[in-house]
VEXDREN-2710 file (C-alpha; in Angstrom, 1 decimal):
% VEXDREN-2710
k/r/px/py/pz
1/UNK/-26.5/-9.4/8.8
2/UNK/-27.6/-6.0/7.8
3/UNK/-31.1/-7.2/6.7
4/UNK/-31.9/-9.1/9.9
5/UNK/-30.9/-5.8/11.9
6/UNK/-33.4/-3.8/9.9
7/UNK/-36.1/-6.4/10.2
8/UNK/-35.5/-6.5/13.8
9/UNK/-36.1/-2.9/14.2
10/UNK/-39.1/-2.8/12.1
11/UNK/-40.7/-5.5/14.2
12/UNK/-39.8/-3.5/17.4
13/UNK/-41.4/-0.4/15.8
14/UNK/-44.7/-2.3/15.0
15/UNK/-44.7/-3.9/18.5
16/UNK/-44.5/-0.4/19.9
17/UNK/-47.1/0.9/17.6
18/UNK/-49.6/-2.0/19.0
19/UNK/-48.7/-1.3/22.6
20/UNK/-49.3/2.4/22.2
21/UNK/-52.7/1.9/20.6
22/UNK/-53.9/-0.7/23.1
23/UNK/-53.3/1.8/25.8
24/UNK/-56.1/4.4/26.7
25/UNK/-56.1/7.2/24.6
26/UNK/-54.9/10.5/25.3
27/UNK/-53.1/13.6/23.8
28/UNK/-49.9/12.7/25.6
29/UNK/-49.9/9.1/24.7
30/UNK/-50.5/10.1/21.0
31/UNK/-47.5/12.5/21.2
32/UNK/-45.3/9.8/22.7
33/UNK/-46.3/7.4/19.9
34/UNK/-45.4/10.0/17.2
35/UNK/-42.1/10.7/18.9
36/UNK/-41.3/7.1/19.3
37/UNK/-42.2/6.3/15.7
38/UNK/-40.1/9.2/14.5
39/UNK/-37.1/8.0/16.4
40/UNK/-37.5/4.5/15.2
41/UNK/-37.7/5.9/11.5
42/UNK/-34.7/7.8/12.2
43/UNK/-32.9/4.7/13.5
44/UNK/-33.9/2.6/10.3
45/UNK/-32.9/5.4/8.1
46/UNK/-29.6/5.8/9.7
47/UNK/-28.9/2.0/9.4
48/UNK/-30.1/2.3/5.7
49/UNK/-27.6/4.8/5.1
50/UNK/-24.9/2.8/6.8
51/UNK/-25.9/0.0/4.5
52/UNK/-25.5/2.3/1.5
53/UNK/-21.9/3.0/2.3
54/UNK/-19.5/1.7/-0.2
55/UNK/-16.8/-0.6/1.2
56/UNK/-13.6/-1.1/-0.8
57/UNK/-11.6/-4.2/-0.3
58/UNK/-7.9/-3.5/-1.0
59/UNK/-5.0/-6.0/-1.3
60/UNK/-2.3/-3.6/0.0
61/UNK/1.5/-3.8/0.4
62/UNK/3.5/-2.6/3.4
63/UNK/6.2/-3.7/5.7
64/UNK/4.3/-2.4/8.9
65/UNK/0.7/-1.7/9.5
66/UNK/-1.2/-0.2/12.4
67/UNK/-4.9/-1.0/11.7
68/UNK/-5.8/1.7/14.3
69/UNK/-3.8/4.4/12.6
70/UNK/-5.3/8.0/12.5
71/UNK/-5.3/8.5/8.7
72/UNK/-7.7/5.7/7.5
73/UNK/-10.8/7.2/9.3
74/UNK/-10.0/10.7/7.9
75/UNK/-10.1/9.3/4.4
76/UNK/-13.2/7.4/5.1
77/UNK/-15.0/10.5/6.6
78/UNK/-13.8/12.7/3.8
79/UNK/-14.6/10.7/0.9
80/UNK/-17.7/8.8/2.6
81/UNK/-16.4/5.3/2.0
82/UNK/-15.4/2.3/4.2
83/UNK/-11.8/0.9/3.6
84/UNK/-10.9/-2.5/4.3
85/UNK/-7.1/-3.0/4.0
86/UNK/-5.4/-6.4/3.8
87/UNK/-1.9/-5.5/4.3
88/UNK/0.9/-7.8/2.9
89/UNK/4.7/-7.4/3.7
90/UNK/6.4/-6.3/0.5
91/UNK/8.6/-9.3/0.2
92/UNK/5.5/-11.6/0.1
93/UNK/3.0/-9.2/-1.9
94/UNK/3.5/-10.7/-5.3
95/UNK/3.1/-14.4/-4.3
96/UNK/0.1/-13.5/-2.1
97/UNK/-1.7/-11.5/-4.9
98/UNK/-1.1/-14.2/-7.4
99/UNK/-2.5/-16.9/-5.1
100/UNK/-5.5/-14.6/-4.2
101/UNK/-6.1/-13.9/-7.7
102/UNK/-5.9/-17.5/-8.8
103/UNK/-8.4/-18.5/-6.0
104/UNK/-11.0/-16.4/-7.8
105/UNK/-11.9/-14.5/-4.6
106/UNK/-10.8/-11.0/-5.9
107/UNK/-10.4/-7.8/-3.9
108/UNK/-11.7/-4.7/-5.3
109/UNK/-8.1/-3.4/-6.1
110/UNK/-4.6/-4.8/-6.3
111/UNK/-0.9/-3.5/-7.0
112/UNK/0.4/-4.7/-10.5
113/UNK/2.8/-3.6/-12.9
114/UNK/2.7/-4.0/-16.7
115/UNK/6.2/-5.2/-16.6
116/UNK/4.9/-8.5/-14.9
117/UNK/4.2/-11.5/-16.9
118/UNK/0.8/-11.7/-15.1
119/UNK/-0.3/-8.4/-16.1
120/UNK/-1.3/-9.4/-19.7
121/UNK/-2.9/-12.7/-18.2
122/UNK/-5.0/-10.7/-15.9
123/UNK/-6.2/-8.4/-18.7
124/UNK/-6.9/-11.3/-21.1
125/UNK/-8.6/-13.3/-18.5
126/UNK/-11.0/-10.4/-17.9
127/UNK/-9.9/-9.8/-14.3
128/UNK/-8.9/-6.1/-14.5
129/UNK/-11.3/-3.3/-15.1
130/UNK/-10.6/-0.6/-17.9
131/UNK/-10.1/2.8/-16.3
132/UNK/-10.5/5.1/-19.3
133/UNK/-13.9/6.4/-18.6
134/UNK/-13.1/6.9/-14.9
135/UNK/-10.1/8.9/-15.8
136/UNK/-12.2/11.2/-18.1
137/UNK/-14.7/11.7/-15.1
138/UNK/-11.9/12.6/-12.7
139/UNK/-9.5/14.8/-14.4
140/UNK/-7.3/15.6/-11.1
141/UNK/-6.3/12.0/-11.4
142/UNK/-5.7/11.9/-15.1
143/UNK/-3.8/15.3/-15.2
144/UNK/-1.5/14.2/-12.4
145/UNK/0.3/12.3/-15.0
146/UNK/1.9/13.5/-18.3
147/UNK/-0.1/12.4/-21.4
148/UNK/3.0/10.4/-22.6
149/UNK/2.8/8.2/-19.4
150/UNK/-0.8/7.2/-20.3
151/UNK/0.0/6.7/-23.9
152/UNK/2.8/4.4/-22.6
153/UNK/0.5/2.5/-20.3
154/UNK/-2.2/2.0/-22.9
155/UNK/-2.8/-1.8/-23.4
156/UNK/-3.0/-3.3/-27.0
157/UNK/-6.7/-3.1/-27.0
158/UNK/-6.6/0.6/-26.3
159/UNK/-7.6/0.5/-22.7
160/UNK/-5.7/1.6/-19.7
161/UNK/-6.0/-0.9/-16.9
162/UNK/-3.8/0.4/-14.0
163/UNK/-2.6/3.8/-12.4
164/UNK/1.1/3.6/-12.8
165/UNK/3.4/4.1/-9.8
166/UNK/6.3/6.2/-11.2
167/UNK/8.8/6.8/-8.4
168/UNK/11.3/8.7/-10.5
169/UNK/15.0/7.9/-9.6
170/UNK/15.1/5.9/-6.5
171/UNK/18.4/4.3/-7.2
172/UNK/19.8/1.4/-5.1
173/UNK/23.2/2.7/-3.7
174/UNK/25.4/1.6/-0.8
175/UNK/24.8/3.6/2.3
176/UNK/27.7/3.5/4.8
177/UNK/28.6/4.7/8.2
178/UNK/30.7/7.6/7.1
179/UNK/31.6/8.4/10.9
180/UNK/32.9/5.0/11.2
181/UNK/35.2/5.1/8.2
182/UNK/36.4/8.6/9.3
183/UNK/37.3/7.2/12.6
184/UNK/39.5/4.5/10.9
185/UNK/40.9/6.9/8.3
186/UNK/39.3/5.2/5.3
187/UNK/38.6/7.4/2.3
188/UNK/35.4/7.0/0.2
189/UNK/35.4/3.6/-1.3
190/UNK/35.4/3.6/-5.2
191/UNK/36.3/-0.1/-6.2
192/UNK/35.1/-3.5/-5.1
193/UNK/38.4/-3.9/-3.4
194/UNK/38.2/-0.8/-1.4
195/UNK/34.7/-1.6/-0.3
196/UNK/35.7/-5.1/0.8
197/UNK/38.8/-3.5/2.7
198/UNK/36.4/-1.1/4.5
199/UNK/34.2/-3.7/5.7
200/UNK/37.1/-5.8/6.8
201/UNK/38.1/-2.7/9.0
202/UNK/34.7/-2.3/10.3
203/UNK/34.8/-6.1/11.3
204/UNK/38.4/-6.1/12.9
205/UNK/38.4/-2.7/14.5
206/UNK/34.8/-2.3/15.6
207/UNK/34.7/1.4/15.4
208/UNK/31.3/1.6/17.0
209/UNK/32.3/-0.5/20.1
210/UNK/29.5/-2.8/19.5
211/UNK/31.2/-6.1/19.9
212/UNK/29.8/-9.3/18.4
213/UNK/26.4/-7.7/17.3
214/UNK/28.2/-5.6/14.7
215/UNK/27.4/-6.6/11.0
216/UNK/29.7/-5.2/8.3
217/UNK/27.2/-5.4/5.4
218/UNK/23.6/-6.0/5.4
219/UNK/21.5/-5.6/2.2
220/UNK/18.3/-3.7/2.5
221/UNK/16.2/-7.0/2.1
222/UNK/17.4/-10.4/3.0
223/UNK/14.8/-12.5/1.3
224/UNK/11.3/-12.4/-0.6
225/UNK/10.3/-11.3/-3.9
226/UNK/13.1/-9.3/-5.8
227/UNK/15.5/-9.5/-2.8
228/UNK/18.4/-10.4/-5.2
229/UNK/18.2/-6.9/-6.6
230/UNK/19.2/-5.4/-3.3
231/UNK/22.7/-6.8/-3.7
232/UNK/23.2/-5.1/-7.3
233/UNK/25.8/-2.7/-5.9
234/UNK/28.2/-5.5/-5.3
235/UNK/27.3/-7.3/-8.7
236/UNK/27.0/-4.4/-11.0
237/UNK/30.8/-3.8/-11.1
238/UNK/30.9/-7.0/-12.7
239/UNK/28.5/-6.0/-15.5
240/UNK/25.5/-7.7/-14.0
241/UNK/22.4/-5.9/-12.7
242/UNK/19.2/-7.8/-11.6
243/UNK/17.2/-9.1/-14.6
244/UNK/18.8/-6.4/-16.7
245/UNK/18.7/-6.8/-20.6
246/UNK/21.8/-5.2/-22.0
247/UNK/23.6/-5.2/-25.3
248/UNK/25.7/-8.1/-26.0
249/UNK/29.5/-7.5/-25.8
250/UNK/29.7/-9.7/-28.8
251/UNK/27.2/-7.9/-30.9
252/UNK/26.0/-4.5/-29.3
253/UNK/23.0/-4.6/-31.6
254/UNK/21.5/-7.5/-29.8
255/UNK/20.0/-7.5/-26.2
256/UNK/21.1/-10.3/-23.7
257/UNK/20.0/-11.2/-20.2
258/UNK/23.1/-9.8/-18.1
259/UNK/23.2/-13.0/-16.1
260/UNK/24.3/-15.0/-19.0
261/UNK/27.5/-13.1/-19.2
262/UNK/30.7/-14.9/-18.0
263/UNK/31.4/-11.9/-15.7
264/UNK/28.3/-13.1/-13.5
265/UNK/30.5/-16.0/-12.2
266/UNK/33.2/-13.5/-11.0
267/UNK/30.6/-11.4/-9.2
268/UNK/29.1/-14.4/-7.5
269/UNK/32.6/-15.2/-6.5
270/UNK/33.0/-11.8/-4.9
271/UNK/29.7/-12.0/-3.0
272/UNK/30.5/-15.3/-1.7
273/UNK/33.8/-14.1/-0.5
274/UNK/32.1/-11.3/1.6
275/UNK/29.7/-14.0/3.0
276/UNK/32.5/-16.6/3.9
277/UNK/34.5/-13.7/5.6
278/UNK/31.4/-12.9/7.8
279/UNK/31.3/-9.5/6.1
280/UNK/27.9/-10.2/4.5
281/UNK/24.9/-10.9/6.9
282/UNK/24.9/-14.5/7.6
283/UNK/20.9/-14.5/7.6
284/UNK/21.0/-13.2/3.9
285/UNK/18.8/-15.4/1.6
286/UNK/17.2/-16.9/4.8
287/UNK/15.7/-14.2/7.2
288/UNK/12.4/-12.7/6.7
289/UNK/13.7/-9.7/8.6
290/UNK/14.2/-6.6/6.7
291/UNK/18.0/-5.9/6.7
292/UNK/17.5/-2.2/6.6
293/UNK/16.0/-2.3/10.2
294/UNK/19.3/-3.6/11.4
295/UNK/20.9/-0.5/10.0
296/UNK/18.2/1.6/11.6
297/UNK/19.4/0.0/14.9
298/UNK/22.9/1.5/14.5
299/UNK/24.7/-2.0/14.4
300/UNK/25.4/-2.1/10.5
301/UNK/28.4/-0.7/8.8
302/UNK/26.9/-0.6/5.2
303/UNK/23.7/-1.4/3.5
304/UNK/21.8/-0.8/0.2
305/UNK/19.4/1.9/0.1
306/UNK/17.8/4.8/-1.6
307/UNK/19.5/8.1/-0.8
308/UNK/16.4/10.3/-0.6
309/UNK/15.6/8.7/2.8
310/UNK/19.0/9.4/4.5
311/UNK/17.4/11.8/7.0
312/UNK/15.2/9.1/8.3
313/UNK/18.0/6.6/8.5
314/UNK/20.1/9.0/10.3
315/UNK/17.3/9.8/12.8
316/UNK/16.8/6.2/13.6
317/UNK/20.5/5.6/14.2
318/UNK/20.8/8.7/16.4
319/UNK/17.9/7.6/18.6
320/UNK/19.5/4.2/19.0
321/UNK/22.8/5.8/19.9
322/UNK/22.4/9.5/20.9
323/UNK/26.2/10.0/21.4
324/UNK/27.1/8.3/18.2
325/UNK/27.4/11.5/15.9
326/UNK/26.4/9.2/13.1
327/UNK/27.1/10.4/9.5
328/UNK/25.9/8.4/6.4
329/UNK/27.6/8.4/3.0
330/UNK/26.6/7.0/-0.4
331/UNK/28.3/5.0/-3.1
332/UNK/26.6/5.4/-6.4
333/UNK/28.6/2.7/-8.1
334/UNK/31.9/0.7/-7.6
335/UNK/34.3/-0.1/-10.3
336/UNK/35.1/-3.7/-10.7
337/UNK/38.5/-5.6/-11.1
338/UNK/38.4/-5.2/-14.9
339/UNK/37.5/-1.4/-14.8
340/UNK/33.7/-2.0/-15.3
341/UNK/31.8/0.9/-13.6
342/UNK/28.9/-0.4/-11.8
343/UNK/25.8/1.7/-10.9
344/UNK/22.1/1.5/-10.1
345/UNK/19.8/-0.2/-12.6
346/UNK/17.8/2.4/-14.8
347/UNK/15.0/1.3/-16.9
348/UNK/13.3/4.2/-18.9
349/UNK/9.5/4.2/-18.2
350/UNK/10.3/2.2/-15.0
351/UNK/7.4/1.6/-12.5
352/UNK/6.9/0.0/-9.3
353/UNK/3.6/-1.8/-8.8
354/UNK/0.8/0.3/-9.8
355/UNK/-2.9/0.4/-9.0
356/UNK/-5.5/-1.7/-10.8
357/UNK/-9.1/-2.2/-10.1
358/UNK/-10.4/-5.7/-10.6
359/UNK/-13.7/-6.7/-12.2
360/UNK/-15.0/-7.7/-8.7
361/UNK/-15.3/-3.8/-8.2
362/UNK/-18.9/-2.7/-9.0
363/UNK/-19.4/0.8/-11.0
364/UNK/-20.3/2.3/-7.6
365/UNK/-17.1/0.9/-5.8
366/UNK/-14.9/2.0/-8.9
367/UNK/-16.3/5.5/-8.8
368/UNK/-15.8/5.5/-5.0
369/UNK/-12.2/4.5/-5.6
370/UNK/-11.7/7.3/-7.9
371/UNK/-13.4/9.9/-5.7
372/UNK/-10.8/8.8/-3.1
373/UNK/-8.0/9.3/-5.4
374/UNK/-9.2/12.8/-6.4
375/UNK/-9.6/13.8/-2.7
376/UNK/-6.0/12.5/-1.8
377/UNK/-4.6/14.4/-4.9
378/UNK/-6.4/17.6/-3.9
379/UNK/-8.1/18.7/-0.7
380/UNK/-6.4/15.8/1.2
381/UNK/-2.8/16.2/-0.4
382/UNK/-1.4/17.9/2.7
383/UNK/-2.7/15.1/5.2
384/UNK/-1.4/12.5/2.8
385/UNK/2.1/14.0/2.7
386/UNK/2.5/15.8/6.0
387/UNK/0.0/14.5/8.4
388/UNK/-1.5/16.9/11.0
389/UNK/-0.2/20.2/11.9
390/UNK/1.1/20.5/15.6
391/UNK/1.4/16.6/15.8
392/UNK/3.3/15.4/12.8
393/UNK/4.5/18.7/11.3
394/UNK/5.0/22.3/12.3
395/UNK/5.1/25.4/10.3
396/UNK/8.1/27.6/11.1
397/UNK/8.6/31.4/11.1
398/UNK/9.6/31.1/7.6
399/UNK/6.1/29.8/6.8
400/UNK/7.6/26.5/5.7
401/UNK/5.9/23.2/7.0
402/UNK/8.5/20.7/8.2
403/UNK/7.7/17.1/9.5
404/UNK/8.7/16.0/13.0
405/UNK/10.9/13.0/13.5
406/UNK/9.1/9.7/13.1
407/UNK/10.4/8.3/16.5
408/UNK/9.5/11.4/18.4
409/UNK/5.9/10.9/16.8
410/UNK/5.9/7.2/17.6
411/UNK/6.7/8.2/21.2
412/UNK/4.1/10.9/21.7
413/UNK/1.3/9.9/19.3
414/UNK/1.8/6.4/17.7
415/UNK/-1.4/6.4/15.6
416/UNK/0.0/9.2/13.7
417/UNK/3.0/7.3/12.5
418/UNK/4.0/8.7/9.1
419/UNK/4.9/5.4/7.7
420/UNK/1.1/4.8/7.5
421/UNK/0.7/7.6/5.2
422/UNK/2.6/5.4/2.4
423/UNK/0.2/2.4/3.3
424/UNK/-3.0/4.4/2.8
425/UNK/-1.9/6.5/-0.1
426/UNK/-2.5/3.8/-2.7
427/UNK/-1.7/5.5/-6.2
428/UNK/0.6/8.5/-5.4
429/UNK/1.0/10.9/-8.2
430/UNK/4.6/11.5/-9.7
431/UNK/4.9/14.8/-7.9
432/UNK/4.7/12.6/-4.4
433/UNK/8.3/11.4/-5.3
434/UNK/10.1/14.3/-6.8
435/UNK/13.0/15.3/-4.8
436/UNK/12.6/19.0/-4.8
437/UNK/12.0/21.6/-2.4
438/UNK/8.4/22.1/-4.0
439/UNK/7.5/18.7/-2.5
440/UNK/6.4/19.0/1.1
441/UNK/7.7/15.4/1.9
442/UNK/11.2/16.8/1.9
443/UNK/10.7/20.0/4.0
444/UNK/12.1/18.4/7.1
445/UNK/15.5/17.5/5.4
446/UNK/18.2/20.3/6.3
447/UNK/19.7/22.3/3.6
448/UNK/23.1/20.5/3.9
449/UNK/21.6/16.9/3.6
450/UNK/19.3/18.0/0.7
451/UNK/22.2/19.5/-1.1
452/UNK/24.4/16.4/-0.5
453/UNK/21.6/13.9/-1.5
454/UNK/20.7/16.0/-4.5
455/UNK/24.3/15.7/-5.6
456/UNK/24.4/12.0/-5.0
457/UNK/21.4/11.7/-7.3
458/UNK/23.0/13.9/-9.9
459/UNK/26.1/11.3/-9.7
460/UNK/23.7/8.7/-10.2
461/UNK/22.9/10.0/-13.7
462/UNK/26.6/9.2/-14.6
463/UNK/26.9/5.6/-13.1
464/UNK/23.4/4.2/-13.8
465/UNK/23.2/1.2/-15.9
466/UNK/20.5/1.2/-18.6
467/UNK/18.4/-1.9/-19.0
468/UNK/16.7/-2.0/-22.1
469/UNK/13.5/-4.4/-21.3
470/UNK/11.2/-1.4/-21.6
471/UNK/8.7/-3.0/-23.7
472/UNK/7.5/-6.5/-22.4
473/UNK/4.2/-7.0/-24.0
474/UNK/4.7/-10.3/-25.5
475/UNK/3.3/-13.7/-24.8
476/UNK/6.8/-15.5/-24.7
477/UNK/8.1/-12.9/-22.1
478/UNK/4.6/-13.0/-20.2
479/UNK/4.6/-16.8/-20.0
480/UNK/8.4/-17.3/-19.1
481/UNK/9.9/-14.4/-17.7
482/UNK/8.9/-15.3/-13.9
483/UNK/10.5/-18.7/-14.5
484/UNK/13.5/-17.3/-15.7
485/UNK/13.8/-15.0/-12.8
486/UNK/13.3/-17.9/-10.3
487/UNK/16.2/-19.7/-12.0
488/UNK/18.5/-16.7/-11.6
489/UNK/17.3/-16.2/-7.9
490/UNK/18.0/-20.0/-7.0
491/UNK/21.4/-20.2/-8.8
492/UNK/22.4/-16.7/-7.1
493/UNK/21.5/-18.0/-3.7
494/UNK/23.1/-21.3/-4.2
495/UNK/26.5/-19.8/-5.4
496/UNK/26.7/-17.4/-2.5
497/UNK/25.4/-19.7/0.4
498/UNK/26.3/-23.2/-0.3
499/UNK/29.8/-24.3/1.0
500/UNK/31.8/-26.1/-2.0
501/UNK/29.4/-24.9/-4.7
502/UNK/31.5/-25.0/-7.9
503/UNK/30.4/-21.7/-9.6
504/UNK/32.5/-22.4/-12.7
505/UNK/31.2/-26.0/-13.1
506/UNK/27.7/-25.2/-12.5
507/UNK/27.4/-22.2/-14.7
508/UNK/26.8/-24.3/-17.8
509/UNK/24.0/-26.1/-16.0
510/UNK/22.6/-22.7/-15.0
511/UNK/22.7/-21.6/-18.7
512/UNK/21.0/-24.9/-19.7
513/UNK/18.1/-24.5/-17.3
514/UNK/17.6/-20.9/-18.5
515/UNK/17.3/-22.3/-22.0
516/UNK/14.9/-24.9/-20.7
517/UNK/12.7/-22.1/-19.6
518/UNK/12.7/-20.6/-23.1
519/UNK/15.3/-17.8/-22.6
520/UNK/16.0/-17.8/-26.4
521/UNK/12.2/-17.1/-27.1
522/UNK/12.3/-14.3/-24.5
523/UNK/15.4/-12.8/-25.8
524/UNK/14.1/-12.8/-29.3
525/UNK/10.8/-11.1/-28.2
526/UNK/13.1/-8.5/-26.0
527/UNK/14.9/-7.5/-29.2
528/UNK/11.9/-7.4/-31.3
529/UNK/10.1/-5.0/-29.0
530/UNK/13.1/-2.7/-28.0
531/UNK/15.1/-0.6/-30.2
532/UNK/18.5/0.0/-28.5
533/UNK/19.1/3.4/-30.2
534/UNK/15.7/4.6/-29.3
535/UNK/15.9/3.7/-25.7
536/UNK/19.3/5.3/-25.6
537/UNK/17.8/8.5/-26.7
538/UNK/15.2/8.3/-24.0
539/UNK/17.7/7.6/-21.3
540/UNK/19.9/10.6/-22.5
541/UNK/16.9/12.8/-22.4
END
């Protein structure tokens, strides 16, 4: 298309030249000819320059996407590139990415984690591009991560194939409407029994006056990849965190998959009880809607969430119900019937889906991608974290920049939606996630809320449950872990949703199916790769 356009302009210029020379000669006509020729050369030169602009095709992840957002053009102009995003909802991303890669039609960049089985497959198949030289060329990107991070993410062949996304401690906790609990005289729940009683009180007494639309408990995500992990807070008190590898009660020197513990049955019975009573959202396991958005709408008593974003959740509820005087509190871990202390899963060196360049990216495209990252980490960092002064944030008399509320921005300037920053910031540095006053992302949080959330995060350190699957680079793990996870997902959903499902009787079949999917080999590999004492030392530090 570009070649045809250039040729058409060249043909047009030739015709103009011919027309000019066939006209009676004069100084004016010669001047006109030269002027037209120069203009045409400028057009062709401009088109050629456009033709040289690097275009990056990015398979991105995000639950909402405005292709007309303000920020993407700013990045393109600052770096001199074109960005083509294919934005996939979070719950669908892994599946869509796997299908896309398998098709052979590779984008330039994808999100992937070394903890996924496909990571080693992609590298061994020559689908991911080594980044070592690019990291040396762009020290602003390299130095944004501690040296030990790069060391931990170096593949067995000595190459680095992805930029990790280290979000720090983003624990999955229970967020509940403290204003509703206070209205009913309910103390902060600390046990599974007390949590269930609070949900029952919400259901029966309807403190928000919502009627039938009120839902006592909605997990953050209702379906999709990894959604089972969002009910961790109600299974962890029974000794089970999603896909966690923990020391065996029978032999603490050996790691086992937590779902093989008999207490998993008890946790499923508890979760099914919540569902059967109508306390757990009746669309769980089925709906593609995100459960958190129901909490935003102010019709939910409790959800599972990250505490750091409490100010955004509260803002949304207040906008939905301005007279509600809403208040949110967090439960970092419930205690189970046998005294087991539940808590958020914590895996040292844990990572979300990081950023990799595929071998479809040319040298020029790979360099352009790193130029973009360098700009986002340096000159563009304020835009990527705060947006635009006077539109998305304001500088107070104390000199501190504070972001405006998202709903206010959406009402006045929708293209400046702050959520879009998370979508176009494709490989955020660790500093982006730190919950500190030095991080401008949290400048809009009140001192009272900042102190409360900081206290919650401190409490998480005491309740978190260590998962020991830190190192997973083994063929047995790469080839079978995804299938094992699918077996866990299917059994969990069936046990909670299927009427008359005999959890006790079916548990043996569940264990047999795990064994058929080579759980023993995966367990052996996990134990060979991960030293319990060493990981305990890392977790303690």
